[in-house]
N, C-alpha and C positions, 0 to 999 in steps of 0.2 A: 443078370449077374446079381447075386445076393451080397450085400455089404453088411458087415457087422456094425454095431453101434460105434466101435472105436474107429473103424474105417470112415464112417459117416462124419464123425467128429473131426478127423484129420482132413477130410475133403472140405468140410465147411471152413476149417481154419485156413486152408490153402486158398480157397475162394476169397475169403475176407482179406487175406494178405495181398492177393492179386489185385483186388479192388482198391486197396489202400495204395499199392504201388502205382497203379494206373492213375489214381487221383493225384498223387504227388507229381507224376510226370506231366499230367495235364496242367496242373497248377504252375509248374516250372515253365512250360511252354507259353501259357497265358501271360505269366509275369515277364518273360523275355519279349513277347510281342508288345506288351504295354510299355516296357522300358524303351522300345524303339520310337514310340510316339509320345513319350512322357512329356516333352516340352509342349506339344499341342494340347494334351490333356490338362496340363498345368494351367495353360492360358484359359481354357474353358472353365476349369475349376475356380480359378481366381475370378473370372467374370461371374460365375454363379454365386460366389461369396459376396461380391459387390452388389449384385442384384438382390440377393436375399437380405442384405443389410438395409438396402434402400426401399425394399418392397413395402414395408409397413407405412413409411412416410408417403410413398406414391399412392397407395391405396386410400389413405386418409384424405389426401388432397382430392383424389378422384371422386370419393364418396361425398365430401362435404362442400365441394365447389362446383361451378358450372363447367370446369375444364374436363376434357376427356382424358383417357389414359395416357396418350402420347404427349399431350401438353403438360400433364402432371409430371411426367418423367423429365421433360425439358425444364420445367420450373425447379425441380429438385436438383438437376445438374447445374443450373445457373446459381442456385443457392449455395451448393457445395463449392463452386468456383469462387464465389464471393467470400465464403468463410475461410477457404484455404488461402486466398489472397490476403485477407486480414491477418490471419495467423502468421503467414510468412512475413508480412510487413512488420508485425510486432515482435516476432521471436527471432527471425533470421539475423537482423543486425546485431543483437546481443550475442547470439551464438557465434556469429562470424568474428566478433570482437574477442570473445573468449578463445576461439581457435587460434586467432592471430597471436594472442597473448601466450597461448600454449607453445606455439612455434618459437616465439621470441625467447621464452624462458626455458626452453628445452635444455640448453647447455647447463643452466643453473641447476635444474633438477637432475641432470646427469651427474654433475659433480657431487651433489648432495647424496645421490644414490650410491656413488662410489665410496664416499665417506662412511655411509651406513654399512656398506658391505665390509669395509675394513674393520669397523668396530665390531660387527658380528663375528668376523673371523677371529679377532682377538679374544672375544668372549668364549668362542668354541675351543680355542686352544687352551685357555685357562681351565676349562672344564674337562679337557682331555678328549674331546670329540674329534675323531679323525676324518673331518669333512673339510675339503678345500672349497669354500664358497667363492673366494677370489678368482680361482681358475674358471669356475662356472660363469661368474659375472664377466670375466675377461673375454669370454667368447661372444657375449651379447653384441658389442659394437661390430664385430666382424659379420655376425649374422644379419644385423640391421643393414650394414653396408651392402652385403650381397643381395638382400631383399630390395633395397632401394635401387641397386643396379639392375635387377631383373625387372623392376617396375619401369625404369627409364628405357630399358631395351624393348619392353613390350608395350610401349606407349601407344602404338598404333592399335594393338589388340585391345587395349583398355578403352580407347576411343570407340572402337568398333563395338565392344561389349556394352558401353554406355548407350550407344545408338540403338543397339538391339533391345536393351531394357526399356528405353523410351518408346520404341516401336511396339514392343509387347504390351506396355502399359496402355498405349493408345488402342491396341486391339482389344484389351480387356474392357476398357470403357465402352467401346463400340458394341462388343458382344453383349455386355451387361445391359446396354441401352435396348438392344433388340429383345433380350430376355425379359426385361421389365415390361415391354409393350406386348409381346406375343407369347411369352413363356407359358402362361396358363392355357391359352388356346392350343398351343402345340401339345401340351401334356394331355389335354382333354381329347384331342384327336387320336393320340396314341392309345389312351386308355379305352376309348370307345371301340377299338378294334379287338379288344380282349374279351374273354368270357367273364361272366359275373364274378366267379371265384378269383380269377387273376386280376380283375379290376380292383377288388377289395384288397388283395395283397399288394398290388402296385400302389394303391393309396396309402397303405400302411408303410411301405418303403419311403414314399415321399414325405409323409408326416413325420416319421421317425428321423429321416435325414434332415428335414428342415429343423426339427427341434434340436437334434444333437449337434449338427454343424452350426446352425445359426446361433443356438444358445451358447455353444462353446466359443464361437468367434466374438460375439457380443460380450460374453463374460470375460474373455481374455483381454479384450480391448479395455473394458472397464477396470479390470485389475491392474493392467499396465498404467492406465491413467491415474488410478489411486496411488499406486506405488511411486510413480514419477513425481506427483505433487507432494507426497509425503517425504520423499527424498529431498526435494527442493526445500521444504520447510525445515528439514534437519540440517542440511549442509550450509545454507545461507547464514543462519544465526551463529553457527560455529566457525564461520570464516574460512570454509574450505574453498580453495580456488576452483574456477571452472565448474561451479555448482550447476549452472544451467545445462551445460553439455553432459555432465555426469547424470543429471536427473533424466534428461531425454534418453540417454543410452540405457539407464536402469529401467525406465518404463518400457522401452521397446524389448529389452531382453527378458523381462518378466513374462512376456507373452509366451515365451518358449517353455513348454512344460518340463518339469523335472530338473533340467539343467539351467533354466533361466535365473533362479536365485543366485547360483554360484557365479554365473557370468556377470550379474548385476553388482555383486559385492566386491569382486576383485579390483576393478579400476577405481572404485570409490575409496577403498582402503589404501591402495597404492598412492593415489594423488594426495590423500589426507596425510599419509605418513611422510611424504616429501614436502608438501606445501603447508600443512598445518599440523605438525606432529603433536602439539599440545592438546589437540582435540581428538586424537586418534581413538582413545578409549571410549570417549563419548559417542563418536561416530560409529564405532564398532558395535557398541551396546544398543544404540538407538536404531541403527539400520537392521540389526538382527531382530530386535523387537518388532520393527515394522514388518519385516518379512514374516514373522510368526503370526502377526495379526492378519496380514493380507492373505497368507496361504492357509491358515488354520481356522480363521474366524470368518473373514469376508468371503474368501474363495469358495468354501463349501456351501455357503448360503446361496451364492450366485450360481454355482455349477450343479448343485444337487437337483434343482427343479428341471434343468435342461437335460442332464445326462442320466441321473438316477442310478449311479453305479457305486458299489461298495469300494472304499479306498484300496482294499487289497486287489481287486480286479483292475482298478485304475493303474496301480503300480505294475501289475502283470502286463497290462496293455502297453504301457510305456516301454518296458523292457523288450517286449516282443516286437513292437513297432520299430525301435531303434535297431534291433537285430535284422529285421526284414528290409527296411527302407531307409535307414540312416536318419538324417535330420527330419525329412518329411514324414517318416514313420513315427517319430516322436511327436511331431506337431499334430498329426492326424489320428494318432492312436486312440485318444479319448473319444472323439465323436464317432469314429468307426466302431469302437466298442459299444457305444450307446445304441447304434443301429443294430448291431448283432444282439445286444441284450433284448431289444424289443422283439426280434424275430425268434430268439430262443424262448422267450415267454409265450409267444404266439404258438409256436410248434408244440410246446409242452401242453398248453391248454387244448390244442387241437388233438393231440394224442390222448388226452384224458377225457375227450368227449365233451368238454365244457364250452367249446366254441366251434362254430361252423366256419368254413372257408369264406363264405360271403360276409362274415362278421369281423374280418381281420382289421378293417379300417377303424372299427370302434374300440380297439384295444387301448389306445392311448387315452381316449376320452374317458373310458371306464376307469383307467388307472388314475387319471386326474381327479375324477369324481370321488374315488375311494380315498385318495390322499386328502382331498378337501374335507371329506366327511371325518376322517381321522383327526385332522387338524382342528376342525370345529369341536369334535368330541373332547379333544385334549384341552382346548380353551375352555369348554364348559366345565370340565373337571377341575381346571385351575381356578375358575371363578367360584365353583362350589367350595373348593378347599379354602379359598380366601374368605368366603362368607362364613364358613364354619369356624375358621380361626377368629374372625371378628366377633361372632356370637359368643365364642368361648371366652374371649378377652373381656367383652362387656359383662358377661355373667360373673367372671372373676372379680371385676371391679365392683359390681353391685354387691357381691358377697363380702368383699373387704369393707365396703361402706357400711354394711350392716354390723 
């Protein structure tokens, strides 16, 4: 059968559409299967994160002491237990006292909030704005009562959920312990069964995942720590109540990409407005300034080396991740995008004939070397520019002296 060029074009289009449809159906089936075992995968993923965070410390102890790998892991676990115990002993009493104070003063803050709502409603009525803030505020106690009642009713389920969380945390620590000891050996056994091309690509996957996920996790924890300490330094001098609790909450929520800054700001402003209204403007200005510094100055410096994504693609990854997997999609969007970015670069260079499949694992090393060379060249150019400026300044001074 002879086909015209138009028929061939239509047939090609139909085949492409069929392939796309099958790919979407396959992806939906895979996603449904993954969702059924999501809790198990989440435990192993959390264990992998813990093992990756601790792996550099374990490796350093293993290399620089007489201890073997297993004993190095035990020493690290014991050290973490002592550090956590010390932090809990120092921080928990103060946080518990602040929480008790919050519970005790809750009625006072409720009355103050009611007065603020009435004043706001009066101002809106004077301005002619047809919004009933008092009606909206009046629904809050009923909602809180219903919420408290549901909590009391589901007390058994809460206890069960807490036990489940503790059990899962124990599983995470045990699995992370095993990963720290035998993770490299298991990976090497898996890779040794592959062809040289697949071995190199598997190594690229591991390197890019380690860099993207590990760098993102460490960077996020560091940003949260910086923001929490900065919030504490702002709230304490300004006399904001419950500064410790608010700072811990702000530091933890800043770990959440995109939505974290909003979640960190709202409780701080609400408590400041009710507990220290004279400092509200200062708290608002200083916390917003702190967020800008952490997100736009400190954050990019920490994340750029690990992820290497343009901010536009970061924003796209966050939106897509939230659409696909909700909270976990937002949390994991950036490191997953970093892994995808590495493979897109690899496949592009492979298609251009600039790289062989057996050279996949060297992609990140070459990119790091190129970045280091560019940075060194930039530093050299800056030094030359400063030297030229100094020579010009000295020449100008000599000319004036004459």
